[in-house]
ROSE-822461 format. One line per 3 residues: their letters; for each residue x, y, z of C-alpha. Coordinates in steps of 0.001 Angstrom, whole numbers, plus 524288, in hexadecimal, padded with zeros to 5 digits. Each point is the difference from the previous one (the first is absolute). Layout:
<atoms>
a) X:Y:Z ~ ...
</atoms>
This chain:
<atoms>
mke) 82B07:8022C:7C20F ~ 7FBAB:80CE1:7FA43 ~ 7FE2A:80ADD:809FE
kfi) 7F80B:80C2D:7FC58 ~ 7F764:80A7D:804ED ~ 7F1C4:8010D:7FBD2
mag) 7F490:8089E:80380 ~ 7F5A0:7F78D:806D2 ~ 7F520:80A16:80020
stp) 805CC:80BAF:8068E ~ 80A6F:7F80A:80733 ~ 80DDB:7FE1D:7FA6A
lhi) 8035C:7F1DC:8021D ~ 80D4F:7F8A3:7FF87 ~ 7FE35:7F260:7FAB5
sds) 806FF:7F511:7F949 ~ 7FAF3:7F77A:7F58F ~ 8067B:7F333:7FC91
grg) 7FD88:7F208:7FA90 ~ 7F566:7FCF0:7F696 ~ 7F4A7:7F6C3:7FE6A
dkc) 7F156:7FF6D:8006A ~ 7FF8A:801AD:80E6E ~ 80483:80C31:80776
vvl) 8034C:8005C:80E9B ~ 800EF:80CD4:80756 ~ 80940:7FF6B:80BDD
lhg) 7FC8E:809A3:80B4F ~ 80A95:801F8:80A7B ~ 7FE16:8024C:80E0B
yle) 801B6:80B25:809CC ~ 80D55:805FC:80004 ~ 803AA:7F8B4:7F317
smy) 800C6:8041E:7F22B ~ 7FE4E:7F89B:7F38D ~ 80E99:7FC55:80081
vwd) 7FCBF:7F632:80A8F ~ 7FB1B:7F70D:7F52C ~ 80C65:8007F:7F795
dfv) 80478:7F252:8029E ~ 7F278:7F9E3:7FFE2 ~ 7FB89:805A4:7F307
pll) 808DA:7F785:7F7CF ~ 7F9F9:7F3F7:805C3 ~ 7F31D:803AF:7F9E3
tpk) 80307:806F3:7F340 ~ 80338:7F38B:7F807 ~ 7F0E0:7FD50:8012D
vrv) 7F8FD:80CF0:802B8 ~ 80116:80EC0:7FE58 ~ 80324:8067A:80C4D
itv) 7FD43:80E3B:80456 ~ 805E6:80557:80C28 ~ 7FC96:80D3C:8052C
dip) 804D5:809BB:80A6E ~ 7F393:8024C:807F3 ~ 7FDCE:80E3C:800D5
ghg) 806AA:80599:80C2B ~ 80AB7:7F596:7FECE ~ 80B67:7FDA5:7F716
isv) 8009C:80B3D:7F631 ~ 7F18A:8014F:7FD46 ~ 7FA56:80CD2:8050B
vqg) 7F8CD:8038B:80C68 ~ 7F271:80534:7FD31 ~ 7FA3B:80513:80C39
evh) 80027:7FDA5:80E8B ~ 7F9B8:7F304:7FFA9 ~ 800F0:7F567:7F5AC
tme) 7F44B:7F6EA:801EE ~ 8009E:7F285:7FA2A ~ 7F436:803BC:7F714
yia) 807FC:80B59:7FA82 ~ 80B83:7F753:7FC9F ~ 7F60E:7F636:7F9EC
dvl) 7FB15:80AE4:7F787 ~ 80DEA:80347:7FBCB ~ 8027F:7F1C9:7FC6F
cdm) 7F3A5:7FF22:7F7B7 ~ 8046D:80BEE:7F8D0 ~ 80D65:7F99D:7FE47
ldv) 7FA34:7F402:7F9D7 ~ 7F83C:808AF:7F6BA ~ 80C18:8072B:7FBA4
lsi) 8074E:7F31D:7FE11 ~ 7F3FB:7FA9D:7F89D ~ 7FF28:7F451:80966
skv) 7F23F:7FAB7:801A9 ~ 80165:7F6B3:80B27 ~ 80B4E:7FBED:8094F
tmv) 80302:7F75B:80B9C ~ 80301:80919:80ACC ~ 809E5:7FBDE:809EB
ghs) 800C2:808AE:80C3F ~ 80A96:7FE6D:80A8B ~ 7FC3F:8048D:80D55
mgg) 7FB70:80E06:7FDCE ~ 7FF29:7FD15:7F153 ~ 7F60F:7F5A4:80392
yva) 7F7BA:80AC7:8064A ~ 800AC:80745:7F31E ~ 7FC75:7F394:7F80C
laf) 7F422:7FE13:808F2 ~ 7FB6A:80DC9:7FD88 ~ 80231:7FDB5:7F156
cak) 7F7E6:7F36F:800C7 ~ 7F50E:8072D:80708 ~ 7FF1A:80A84:7F507
yae) 804BD:7F928:7F406 ~ 7FDDB:7F114:8013D ~ 7FD3F:7FF3C:7F19F
rld) 80E85:8042E:7FCEA ~ 80515:7F46B:807AA ~ 80338:7F1FE:7FBF2
glv) 80419:7FD81:80D99 ~ 803D6:805E5:80D58 ~ 80BA4:7FBB2:807E1
lls) 80213:80402:80E26 ~ 80E21:7FE3E:802F3 ~ 802F2:800F6:80E60
ssp) 7F3B9:808E9:80106 ~ 7F2F3:80036:806CE ~ 7F1C0:80382:7FC94
fpd) 7FDB1:804FA:80DE1 ~ 800FC:80E31:8031F ~ 808C9:805AE:80A12
tel) 7FD5C:7FC93:80E15 ~ 7FF6D:80B1E:809BD ~ 80D99:7FC6E:80474
kre) 8052B:7FFE9:7F1D5 ~ 7FA6B:80D58:7FDBF ~ 8069A:80526:80C51
nrq) 80CB1:7FA18:7FB6B ~ 7FE28:806EB:7F28C ~ 7FD6F:80CBB:80707
rei) 80C5C:7FE21:80789 ~ 807C9:7FE29:7F309 ~ 7F9AF:80BDB:7FA56
alv) 80420:807D2:80BD6 ~ 80E17:7FA69:7FEB4 ~ 8012F:8036C:7F1AE
ksg) 7FA78:80E2E:8021E ~ 80A0D:801F4:80B30 ~ 80B72:7FBFA:7F6CE
kkd) 80221:7F2F7:8061E ~ 7FDB8:7F785:7F44C ~ 80D01:7F8D7:8028C
vla) 7F900:7F89E:80AC7 ~ 7F73F:7F935:7F603 ~ 80C3F:7FD56:7F7E3
rva) 80650:7F91D:80B72 ~ 7F41F:7F72C:8033A ~ 7F658:7FE15:7F4A1
pea) 808F4:7F9B3:7F51D ~ 80630:7F57C:80849 ~ 7F311:7FCF7:80707
gfa) 7FA07:7FB65:7F2E0 ~ 808BD:7F45D:7FF29 ~ 7FF7B:7F368:8078C
eqn) 80B07:7FFC2:809E9 ~ 806E8:7F4B0:7F988 ~ 80099:80734:7F30B
rkr) 8059F:80D18:8049F ~ 80E93:7FCB6:7FF7A ~ 7FE45:7F9B6:7F27E
lkd) 7F871:80B7D:7FAB3 ~ 8073B:80AFD:806B5 ~ 802AC:806DD:7F2E1
yia) 7F16B:800A1:7FD61 ~ 7FDD8:805AE:80D9D ~ 80A2C:80A03:7FD37
dlv) 7F8FA:80417:7F3E2 ~ 7F386:800DD:80675 ~ 80608:80867:80AFE
ecv) 804F5:80942:7F54C ~ 7F25E:80038:7F9F6 ~ 7FA7D:804AD:80C3F
hvt) 80A27:80B51:80060 ~ 7FCE5:804ED:7F245 ~ 7F11E:7FE83:8012A
ede) 7F9C2:80E06:80150 ~ 7FAE5:802DF:80D80 ~ 7F360:80554:7FA6E
giv) 7FE0B:7F324:7F83C ~ 80171:7F7E6:80BD7 ~ 7F669:807E5:8078B
all) 7F61D:7FFE4:7F493 ~ 80005:7F13A:7FF5C ~ 7FF3E:7FDF9:80ED6
ggm) 7F4A3:808B0:7FFC6 ~ 7F9E4:7F837:7F4CD ~ 8027B:7F2AD:80662
mqr) 7F920:804B3:80C63 ~ 7F36B:8028F:7F81B ~ 7FEC8:7F222:7FA91
vdq) 7F38F:7F8AB:8019C ~ 7FD14:7F143:80194 ~ 800F4:7FA2F:7F275
nem) 7FC22:7F1F2:8038B ~ 7F24B:800DF:7FB37 ~ 80497:8066C:7F386
lrs) 80954:7F4A4:7FD91 ~ 7F5A4:7F5BC:801D7 ~ 7F63B:806AD:7F6DD
cgv) 808C4:805FB:7F562 ~ 8019B:7F3F9:7F789 ~ 80E40:80234:7FD65
nql) 809EE:7F467:801AC ~ 807AB:801BC:80BF1 ~ 80CF5:7FB12:805FB
fil) 805F9:8025E:80D0B ~ 80ED9:7FDEF:800F4 ~ 80444:8002C:80E49
gkh) 80C48:7FE01:807F0 ~ 8004F:7F636:80AEE ~ 808F3:808E4:807A9
dgy) 7F9D3:80D5D:7FD8C ~ 8010D:80938:80BAB ~ 7F5C6:80904:7FA5C
ipv) 7F63A:7F62E:7FC65 ~ 8015E:7F475:8092A ~ 7FA4B:7F26E:7FC28
eaa) 7F46E:801AF:80934 ~ 7FC51:80CEE:7FA3F ~ 80157:7FB08:7F27D
qef) 7F7AB:7F423:802F7 ~ 7F4EC:80934:80459 ~ 7FEB9:8065E:7F235
itl) 802BA:7F30A:7F924 ~ 7F453:7FA5B:806E0 ~ 7F76A:80BE4:7FBE1
npq) 8042A:7FE4C:7F1F8 ~ 7FE96:7F1CA:7FC10 ~ 7FF7F:80457:7F1B5
akv) 80EC4:80381:80059 ~ 80B18:7F72E:7FD03 ~ 80A8B:8001D:80A6C
vwl) 80E8C:7FD35:7FEF3 ~ 808DE:80016:80BFD ~ 80E29:802D0:7FEA5
ens) 805DD:7F767:80A66 ~ 80CC4:807A2:80194 ~ 7FBDA:80E0D:7FE47
ghm) 7FC62:80BD7:8081A ~ 7F8FA:80BA3:7FA3E ~ 80918:800DD:7F434
gfi) 7FD56:7F2DD:7F9CB ~ 80333:80476:7F299 ~ 80DBB:8029A:80415
eep) 80171:7F56B:80A43 ~ 7FA74:7F524:7F72F ~ 7FF3F:80610:7F280
eac) 7FEF8:7F320:7F81C ~ 7F4F8:7FAD2:8081D ~ 7F8D6:80C6E:7FFB7
ata) 801C0:801D3:7F167 ~ 7FBA8:7F1DF:7FD77 ~ 7F345:80248:807FE
lle) 7FD33:80C7B:7F940 ~ 8029A:7FAB2:7F1DB ~ 7F766:7F43F:80346
fve) 7F501:808F2:80410 ~ 8014B:8090E:7F42F ~ 7FFD4:7F41E:7F66A
m) 7F37B:7F9EB:8066D
</atoms>
């Protein structure tokens, strides 16, 4: 896995580039994560495809560029990244917040996509309640209480039955929250709050789509997932039977198999 910094337009970007093959997959991490969250998952893919991981601006060690990072801004950065790497088309896989970025990318640059994968993510915008919760998180971070997020968010991503088995991953994610810049957390929370409904875009874009969802996801319960599955009959759907929100860690082989089958369609 080769890590490097590149300039994607005017944004310095921390990425890794590994594997080889005719097909390329870009993995986009979620909120309060970094590209390192994929470290154990990438080797399941690289025998067959090239894999790019990236620290989304505001997280990891990619820079913060302003008070709000909209999903569209990050999509533009990713398009510049592909140009720098001379990659014409990719399958973009977005986990949670990364899925919101992938949706924004699809809305602007559908011609650059072989496929779009929402991994424990949703095409719906924030509800009013969700926006209120994000405002509370912004207030916590601005008042120096980021440790509250670290105590709650990482563990909540895993199905209850998997938490003891995967306690080392949870500990790593707790540490990731602590080292993420406060300004980056605030910028991305602000960007997520501005998201629009992407269901109609998905139905009309003509890009192959896959939804990978966990049966025990506390953030996207089965009933909520069924709502957008029904709205998007064009998308292939794979359920991970024993996963919460972190299926690529909780059931990595099943998740990788579903992804590779989709990429090789």
